[in-house]
N, CA, C and O atoms as CSV, one atom per row, in Angstrom:
chain,resi,resn,atom,element,x,y,z
A,1,MET,N,N,-6.674,1.314,-0.985
A,1,MET,CA,C,-6.871,2.024,-2.240
A,1,MET,C,C,-5.516,2.318,-2.878
A,1,MET,O,O,-4.565,2.696,-2.193
A,2,ALA,N,N,-5.441,2.147,-4.154
A,2,ALA,CA,C,-4.199,2.373,-4.895
A,2,ALA,C,C,-4.119,3.811,-5.398
A,2,ALA,O,O,-5.128,4.503,-5.533
A,3,LYS,N,N,-2.895,4.234,-5.669
A,3,LYS,CA,C,-2.667,5.580,-6.185
A,3,LYS,C,C,-1.751,5.482,-7.405
A,3,LYS,O,O,-0.731,4.793,-7.377
A,4,ILE,N,N,-2.129,6.179,-8.472
A,4,ILE,CA,C,-1.322,6.220,-9.688
A,4,ILE,C,C,-0.636,7.570,-9.771
A,4,ILE,O,O,-1.264,8.616,-9.608
A,5,GLU,N,N,0.663,7.529,-10.029
A,5,GLU,CA,C,1.439,8.757,-10.208
A,5,GLU,C,C,2.070,8.712,-11.596
A,5,GLU,O,O,2.751,7.747,-11.943
A,6,VAL,N,N,1.840,9.767,-12.394
A,6,VAL,CA,C,2.401,9.861,-13.736
A,6,VAL,C,C,3.538,10.878,-13.721
A,6,VAL,O,O,3.364,12.009,-13.268
A,7,VAL,N,N,4.697,10.468,-14.218
A,7,VAL,CA,C,5.835,11.368,-14.366
A,7,VAL,C,C,5.680,12.000,-15.754
A,7,VAL,O,O,6.080,11.420,-16.764
A,8,ALA,N,N,5.097,13.188,-15.780
A,8,ALA,CA,C,4.700,13.842,-17.028
A,8,ALA,C,C,5.838,13.977,-18.037
A,8,ALA,O,O,5.623,13.800,-19.236
A,9,GLU,N,N,7.024,14.281,-17.573
A,9,GLU,CA,C,8.147,14.493,-18.489
A,9,GLU,C,C,8.602,13.218,-19.201
A,9,GLU,O,O,9.252,13.292,-20.244
A,10,ARG,N,N,8.270,12.063,-18.653
A,10,ARG,CA,C,8.642,10.795,-19.293
A,10,ARG,C,C,7.588,10.301,-20.274
A,10,ARG,O,O,7.898,9.513,-21.167
A,11,CYS,N,N,6.364,10.747,-20.124
A,11,CYS,CA,C,5.248,10.239,-20.923
A,11,CYS,C,C,5.286,10.791,-22.345
A,11,CYS,O,O,5.456,11.990,-22.563
A,12,LYS,N,N,5.120,9.865,-23.320
A,12,LYS,CA,C,5.052,10.295,-24.714
A,12,LYS,C,C,3.676,9.984,-25.314
A,12,LYS,O,O,3.496,10.004,-26.531
A,13,SER,N,N,2.722,9.699,-24.442
A,13,SER,CA,C,1.334,9.489,-24.844
A,13,SER,C,C,1.172,8.356,-25.862
A,13,SER,O,O,0.439,8.491,-26.841
A,14,CYS,N,N,1.859,7.250,-25.621
A,14,CYS,CA,C,1.781,6.112,-26.543
A,14,CYS,C,C,0.426,5.403,-26.444
A,14,CYS,O,O,-0.033,4.792,-27.409
A,15,GLY,N,N,-0.208,5.490,-25.270
A,15,GLY,CA,C,-1.538,4.916,-25.094
A,15,GLY,C,C,-1.591,3.490,-24.595
A,15,GLY,O,O,-2.679,2.949,-24.401
A,16,TYR,N,N,-0.434,2.859,-24.381
A,16,TYR,CA,C,-0.442,1.476,-23.898
A,16,TYR,C,C,-1.154,1.353,-22.550
A,16,TYR,O,O,-1.922,0.416,-22.330
A,17,CYS,N,N,-0.898,2.286,-21.668
A,17,CYS,CA,C,-1.510,2.224,-20.337
A,17,CYS,C,C,-3.031,2.328,-20.428
A,17,CYS,O,O,-3.756,1.670,-19.681
A,18,ILE,N,N,-3.498,3.156,-21.345
A,18,ILE,CA,C,-4.944,3.327,-21.529
A,18,ILE,C,C,-5.547,2.041,-22.084
A,18,ILE,O,O,-6.592,1.584,-21.621
A,19,LYS,N,N,-4.885,1.467,-23.070
A,19,LYS,CA,C,-5.378,0.261,-23.730
A,19,LYS,C,C,-5.451,-0.943,-22.788
A,19,LYS,O,O,-6.394,-1.732,-22.854
A,20,PHE,N,N,-4.460,-1.078,-21.919
A,20,PHE,CA,C,-4.379,-2.270,-21.086
A,20,PHE,C,C,-4.964,-2.128,-19.683
A,20,PHE,O,O,-5.049,-3.121,-18.960
A,21,CYS,N,N,-5.364,-0.943,-19.284
A,21,CYS,CA,C,-5.973,-0.773,-17.955
A,21,CYS,C,C,-7.345,-1.454,-17.935
A,21,CYS,O,O,-8.225,-1.096,-18.718
A,22,PRO,N,N,-7.531,-2.433,-17.043
A,22,PRO,CA,C,-8.805,-3.156,-17.019
A,22,PRO,C,C,-9.980,-2.325,-16.504
A,22,PRO,O,O,-11.134,-2.706,-16.700
A,23,LYS,N,N,-9.709,-1.219,-15.863
A,23,LYS,CA,C,-10.766,-0.401,-15.264
A,23,LYS,C,C,-10.947,0.966,-15.927
A,23,LYS,O,O,-11.788,1.752,-15.492
A,24,GLY,N,N,-10.183,1.255,-16.956
A,24,GLY,CA,C,-10.335,2.530,-17.657
A,24,GLY,C,C,-9.985,3.737,-16.807
A,24,GLY,O,O,-10.628,4.782,-16.899
A,25,VAL,N,N,-8.968,3.587,-15.984
A,25,VAL,CA,C,-8.586,4.637,-15.038
A,25,VAL,C,C,-7.838,5.796,-15.701
A,25,VAL,O,O,-7.968,6.943,-15.274
A,26,ILE,N,N,-7.059,5.503,-16.738
A,26,ILE,CA,C,-6.142,6.489,-17.317
A,26,ILE,C,C,-6.685,7.072,-18.619
A,26,ILE,O,O,-7.343,6.385,-19.401
A,27,ALA,N,N,-6.395,8.351,-18.831
A,27,ALA,CA,C,-6.801,9.034,-20.065
A,27,ALA,C,C,-5.716,10.027,-20.464
A,27,ALA,O,O,-4.873,10.403,-19.649
A,28,VAL,N,N,-5.748,10.448,-21.725
A,28,VAL,CA,C,-4.819,11.471,-22.197
A,28,VAL,C,C,-5.369,12.824,-21.790
A,28,VAL,O,O,-6.538,13.127,-22.027
A,29,GLY,N,N,-4.519,13.635,-21.176
A,29,GLY,CA,C,-4.933,14.957,-20.741
A,29,GLY,C,C,-4.740,16.003,-21.823
A,29,GLY,O,O,-4.373,15.687,-22.954
A,30,ASP,N,N,-4.990,17.237,-21.465
A,30,ASP,CA,C,-4.818,18.331,-22.427
A,30,ASP,C,C,-3.597,19.183,-22.117
A,30,ASP,O,O,-3.336,20.172,-22.802
A,31,LYS,N,N,-2.849,18.801,-21.090
A,31,LYS,CA,C,-1.613,19.511,-20.763
A,31,LYS,C,C,-0.457,18.876,-21.530
A,31,LYS,O,O,-0.472,17.678,-21.813
A,32,VAL,N,N,0.541,19.686,-21.862
A,32,VAL,CA,C,1.674,19.235,-22.679
A,32,VAL,C,C,2.968,19.320,-21.871
A,32,VAL,O,O,3.201,20.294,-21.156
A,33,ASN,N,N,3.815,18.275,-21.994
A,33,ASN,CA,C,5.104,18.307,-21.311
A,33,ASN,C,C,6.133,19.058,-22.162
A,33,ASN,O,O,5.800,19.543,-23.243
A,34,SER,N,N,7.363,19.158,-21.692
A,34,SER,CA,C,8.382,19.948,-22.383
A,34,SER,C,C,8.793,19.357,-23.738
A,34,SER,O,O,9.412,20.036,-24.558
A,35,LYS,N,N,8.444,18.092,-23.962
A,35,LYS,CA,C,8.758,17.445,-25.236
A,35,LYS,C,C,7.632,17.592,-26.254
A,35,LYS,O,O,7.757,17.147,-27.395
A,36,GLY,N,N,6.536,18.216,-25.837
A,36,GLY,CA,C,5.415,18.455,-26.739
A,36,GLY,C,C,4.346,17.381,-26.743
A,36,GLY,O,O,3.460,17.394,-27.597
A,37,TYR,N,N,4.415,16.443,-25.794
A,37,TYR,CA,C,3.418,15.376,-25.722
A,37,TYR,C,C,2.324,15.713,-24.720
A,37,TYR,O,O,2.593,16.241,-23.641
A,38,GLU,N,N,1.091,15.403,-25.092
A,38,GLU,CA,C,-0.009,15.484,-24.122
A,38,GLU,C,C,0.090,14.228,-23.269
A,38,GLU,O,O,-0.133,13.122,-23.761
A,39,TYR,N,N,0.417,14.390,-22.017
A,39,TYR,CA,C,0.658,13.230,-21.161
A,39,TYR,C,C,-0.627,12.725,-20.514
A,39,TYR,O,O,-1.628,13.437,-20.428
A,40,VAL,N,N,-0.566,11.482,-20.063
A,40,VAL,CA,C,-1.731,10.841,-19.458
A,40,VAL,C,C,-1.882,11.247,-17.996
A,40,VAL,O,O,-0.956,11.761,-17.370
A,41,TYR,N,N,-3.073,11.000,-17.479
A,41,TYR,CA,C,-3.364,11.274,-16.074
A,41,TYR,C,C,-4.420,10.283,-15.592
A,41,TYR,O,O,-5.143,9.712,-16.409
A,42,PRO,N,N,-4.521,10.070,-14.284
A,42,PRO,CA,C,-5.555,9.167,-13.766
A,42,PRO,C,C,-6.920,9.870,-13.772
A,42,PRO,O,O,-7.230,10.651,-12.871
A,43,LYS,N,N,-7.716,9.586,-14.781
A,43,LYS,CA,C,-9.032,10.214,-14.954
A,43,LYS,C,C,-10.023,9.750,-13.889
A,43,LYS,O,O,-10.811,10.541,-13.371
A,44,ASN,N,N,-9.971,8.465,-13.572
A,44,ASN,CA,C,-10.879,7.874,-12.581
A,44,ASN,C,C,-10.064,7.168,-11.496
A,44,ASN,O,O,-10.109,5.942,-11.395
A,45,PRO,N,N,-9.324,7.921,-10.687
A,45,PRO,CA,C,-8.404,7.286,-9.722
A,45,PRO,C,C,-9.086,6.379,-8.703
A,45,PRO,O,O,-8.468,5.431,-8.218
A,46,ASP,N,N,-10.336,6.646,-8.371
A,46,ASP,CA,C,-11.033,5.810,-7.389
A,46,ASP,C,C,-11.354,4.417,-7.915
A,46,ASP,O,O,-11.650,3.511,-7.136
A,47,ASP,N,N,-11.296,4.242,-9.231
A,47,ASP,CA,C,-11.565,2.934,-9.829
A,47,ASP,C,C,-10.332,2.037,-9.887
A,47,ASP,O,O,-10.440,0.858,-10.226
A,48,CYS,N,N,-9.168,2.580,-9.562
A,48,CYS,CA,C,-7.915,1.818,-9.645
A,48,CYS,C,C,-7.918,0.660,-8.649
A,48,CYS,O,O,-8.235,0.833,-7.472
A,49,ILE,N,N,-7.556,-0.531,-9.150
A,49,ILE,CA,C,-7.506,-1.722,-8.297
A,49,ILE,C,C,-6.072,-2.083,-7.902
A,49,ILE,O,O,-5.847,-3.073,-7.207
A,50,GLY,N,N,-5.106,-1.276,-8.348
A,50,GLY,CA,C,-3.713,-1.496,-7.969
A,50,GLY,C,C,-3.032,-2.644,-8.677
A,50,GLY,O,O,-2.055,-3.186,-8.159
A,51,CYS,N,N,-3.514,-3.034,-9.843
A,51,CYS,CA,C,-2.918,-4.162,-10.565
A,51,CYS,C,C,-1.542,-3.814,-11.147
A,51,CYS,O,O,-0.733,-4.707,-11.400
A,52,ALA,N,N,-1.279,-2.533,-11.357
A,52,ALA,CA,C,0.001,-2.008,-11.850
A,52,ALA,C,C,0.348,-2.437,-13.271
A,52,ALA,O,O,1.510,-2.367,-13.671
A,53,ILE,N,N,-0.644,-2.878,-14.035
A,53,ILE,CA,C,-0.404,-3.215,-15.441
A,53,ILE,C,C,0.101,-1.978,-16.182
A,53,ILE,O,O,1.001,-2.079,-17.016
A,54,CYS,N,N,-0.464,-0.834,-15.888
A,54,CYS,CA,C,-0.061,0.407,-16.561
A,54,CYS,C,C,1.415,0.699,-16.358
A,54,CYS,O,O,2.109,1.080,-17.301
A,55,GLY,N,N,1.897,0.526,-15.146
A,55,GLY,CA,C,3.298,0.778,-14.843
A,55,GLY,C,C,4.233,-0.220,-15.495
A,55,GLY,O,O,5.335,0.135,-15.912
A,56,ARG,N,N,3.798,-1.470,-15.584
A,56,ARG,CA,C,4.625,-2.501,-16.207
A,56,ARG,C,C,4.648,-2.376,-17.724
A,56,ARG,O,O,5.668,-2.670,-18.347
A,57,ILE,N,N,3.560,-1.953,-18.321
A,57,ILE,CA,C,3.466,-1.868,-19.779
A,57,ILE,C,C,4.101,-0.593,-20.334
A,57,ILE,O,O,4.426,-0.539,-21.521
A,58,CYS,N,N,4.281,0.421,-19.511
A,58,CYS,CA,C,4.807,1.713,-19.965
A,58,CYS,C,C,6.266,1.573,-20.417
A,58,CYS,O,O,7.128,1.224,-19.610
A,59,PRO,N,N,6.551,1.841,-21.695
A,59,PRO,CA,C,7.925,1.686,-22.190
A,59,PRO,C,C,8.893,2.746,-21.668
A,59,PRO,O,O,10.109,2.587,-21.783
A,60,ASP,N,N,8.365,3.811,-21.102
A,60,ASP,CA,C,9.218,4.903,-20.621
A,60,ASP,C,C,9.281,5.010,-19.104
A,60,ASP,O,O,9.897,5.935,-18.575
A,61,GLY,N,N,8.650,4.072,-18.399
A,61,GLY,CA,C,8.669,4.100,-16.944
A,61,GLY,C,C,8.045,5.353,-16.366
A,61,GLY,O,O,8.516,5.884,-15.360
A,62,ALA,N,N,6.990,5.823,-16.998
A,62,ALA,CA,C,6.364,7.083,-16.590
A,62,ALA,C,C,5.267,6.920,-15.557
A,62,ALA,O,O,4.722,7.916,-15.080
A,63,ILE,N,N,4.929,5.686,-15.198
A,63,ILE,CA,C,3.813,5.462,-14.272
A,63,ILE,C,C,4.270,4.649,-13.074
A,63,ILE,O,O,4.917,3.612,-13.219
A,64,ASN,N,N,3.929,5.129,-11.899
A,64,ASN,CA,C,4.175,4.422,-10.651
A,64,ASN,C,C,2.826,4.160,-9.993
A,64,ASN,O,O,1.951,5.025,-9.979
A,65,VAL,N,N,2.670,2.957,-9.450
A,65,VAL,CA,C,1.442,2.616,-8.760
A,65,VAL,C,C,1.784,2.267,-7.320
A,65,VAL,O,O,2.655,1.439,-7.053
A,66,TYR,N,N,1.086,2.909,-6.408
A,66,TYR,CA,C,1.292,2.680,-4.972
A,66,TYR,C,C,0.036,2.088,-4.380
A,66,TYR,O,O,-1.073,2.547,-4.653
A,67,LYS,N,N,0.220,1.054,-3.559
A,67,LYS,CA,C,-0.928,0.424,-2.888
A,67,LYS,C,C,-1.015,0.906,-1.471
A,67,LYS,O,O,-1.912,0.497,-0.734
């Protein structure tokens, strides 16, 4: 099973990870980081297949995927 870790302070909620996740694992949360962005979180972590597209597509390096 894969695990997604979001570095909240790096996330600017661009939505690329949400758009490109084939399983719909990630969503925008309601918590805000110090820069004023509502950062993403793994909404459905059990559905993650570990493809790491989210981590590769993130322009700010805010997502790490562990298998």
